[in-house]
C-alpha positions, 0 to 999 in steps of 0.5 A: 499499499505504501508503494502505491501511495508514493507512485500515485503522488509521483504520478500527480506531480508529474502529470501537473508538470511540477518541479521538484526543486526545493525552495532553498539557496538557488546558487551553487555552493561556489557562488558568493557575492564577489569581493571585486566586481567583474564589470568587464563580463557585462555586455551592453549596447554600443555607447553604453558604460556600466561603473560601480557607483557604490560598493559594500552596500549589503543586501541593496534592494529598493533605491530612491534618489532625492532632490539632494542626490541622497540615495535611500536604499532599503534591504529585505534580508538584512533589515537595514535602511541606508543613505548614500552620499557622493559628497565630492560629486565624483559619481562615487558614493563615499559615504554610507549611513546606516538609518535603520536596523533590524527592520522587518524586511524594510524593502521599500523606500519612498520620498514625499515633502522631505520625509522618508517612508519605509515599508516593512511587512506590515506597516509603513514608517515615516522618518520626517525631514530625513536629509537634515536627520541623516543619523543612526537610531532615528525614531520613525512615526508609524504611519500605518500598521494594519498590513498582513504580517505573513512574510511570504511575499510580504516584502514591499516595494512602495512609491507615491503616485500622481494622485499623492497616494502611496502605492503598496502592494501586498503579495500572495501569502503562498506560491499558489493559493485562494486567499480569504482576505481580499487584501492579499494579491493586491495593490492598495493605496494609502493616504498617509495623512488620513491613514485611509487604505484602499484596495485598487487591483487584485489578481497580482501574485507578487509585484515588487516594482511599479511605475507610472507612464510619463504621458498617460500617468497610468500605473504599470507594474511587474509581476512574479509568476508562480512556481512548480509548473516546470521550467518554461511556464508560466512567463512573468509579466509586465502589466498596465492598469487601464481602469479601476478595480481590475483583476490580472488573473492570479491564482486562476490565470497566468501569462494571460492565456494559461489556466492554472492546473490547480485552481483554474477549473471552470475559469477563463483567461478572457475574464482577467486583464492580459499582460502587455508583455509575457516576460521569461519564465521565472526571471522574477522581474522587480524594478521597472522604469520609463526612460525620459531624458537626454543622455540615452539615444532617442530610440530609448525614449519611453521604453520600459526598462525591467530589472530581472532579479533571476530565477531561484528554482529553474534547472537552468537559470534565467533572468539576471539581466536588464531588459527593455520593452518597446511600446508603439503609439497605442502602448502595445509591446513590439520588442522585448530585448536584453539591454544588460546581461552577464551577471549570469554566465550561461555556459557554467550557470554561475551567477555573481550579481542580481539587479533589483531596482533602478533610478534615474539621475539628473544627468540621465544616467541609470542607477541599478541596485544589486542585492547579491553583489551588494552594489549599485551601478551607474549606466551612462551613454556617450558616443565616445565610449 
């Protein structure tokens, strides 16, 4: 009887195309964050250059650049929040200040009216007049503490929208499941003055990066696809919000056209908003940015830049790169292409870096955080490179 049960269990998982890879460290034991950054292994288009802007920034995740060019950096596993300064303006960070320690996954950072907002798993913190208080052991104000306490997909990317509200996602508390509480699998908005929280959109498994289109002001966001359906499905997503209270499919439909084998019975993908672009499977898209500046060539204007953090349980790794999505005049995707790659050695499957978030500098160059190499890079363009 015991052998029959084992055989049936294996047959079920094989039929559903599940992976048996355990959710453990995705890297080989030989892989660790590099002591020196092998930037020469990175491939960029002609005319572009990537340099170290900051090093030894442990677990650098979400980043936000202030008007005074202070770069605020959140972390996930480490629990710290940093402020980075380039005091002599040589485009290299020479001052790192730890503002906050031992937080509960303080991943998200945002700025409004000179105040720094930090997202932990279940609460939003505010550090008032942060530029004049760049010291350790600050006492933040708790703005809101009613978000769920589940840590599975509990780390948050946050930012203020055109409406002045703080946008806060709440990821699924699982790989694939139906959630009894509506707040899961959602993007919410929070009025930081009145403390009113609203659920805006549902069916979003885990977004750790979003932005607003510079022309339409519509919200666009990345979403990480579910695990354990095999190496090649589902694709991760780039999504666009075009209305109110929209549903983007999770947990019933993935990548716009793939019904979930466990929870999708009786459902139709036609009932949900399809992604603008299906990204690679398990590439883990995080930060997204629209290009609107003068440094890069005109062809990059309004392109979507995506930081693909990289797969954790695919038999052959995918992601670990910066990609772009080109849009036509109707905001449909017409091209999905690599922009920077080389953090993953595709021949050996070894990894030395994992891009997370991006910010534009005033001169039009691009900052990229890396929580594995513990660094922030600066990407610039010149005809002379």
